[in-house]
N, C-alpha and C positions, 0 to 999 in steps of 0.2 A: 167790793168794787174791784173791777179788773184793772190792772196796771198795764199800760202799753208803753213799751220803751220808746225813747225819743225818735229813733229812726226806723220804727216798725214798718212803715209804708215803703221806705227805701229797700229794706231788707226783703220784704215780701215781694216787691217788684223784681228785685235781683234774683230771688230764688225762682220766681215764675219764669223769668227770662231763660235761666239756665235749664230749667225743667223742659221748657218748650224746645230748646236747642237739642238737648240730650235725646229726646224722644223723636226727633226729626230723622226721617229715612236718609236724607242726604248727608246728615251729620254722621250717621252710622256707616254709610258707604265711604265717606272721606276718612273716617277713623280706621276702617279696615284697610283701605288702600295705603294709608300712611304707615300703618303697622307692618304691612307686608314689605314696603320699601325699606323701612327702618331695620327690619330683620335682615333683609338682603345686604344692607350696608353695615350690619353688625353694630348697630347703635345700642348703647346700654338702655335697658328698660323700654324696649320699642313700643309696647302697648301704652305705657304711661306717657311717653313723649308724643305718640300719635294723638292720644286723647287730648293732651294739653294744646298741641298745635291746632287741632281741628276746633277745639273749643275757642281758642283765641281767634281763629279765623271767623267763626260764626258770630262771636261777640262783637268783633269789630264791624262786621257787615250789618248786624242788627242795630248797633249803636249809631251807625252812619244813617241808616234808614229812619230811626227814631228821631234823630236830629233834624233830618230833612222834613219830616212831618210836623215837627213842632214849630217851624217858622211860619 
């Protein structure tokens, strides 16, 4: 018998959301733009910072949309 962890569905939904974001063309464009700017301003780890900021931006947008649809 297969064992499913308690929060399986939440983890699956979160991984699906992140996957949808990461493979979005707008996300890639934003990431590249931010990395370019962060390199210009000599920020440490510009690619990582750009990825984090772009991901945060998309997650907050998606979460807001999901909340709006759930009411």
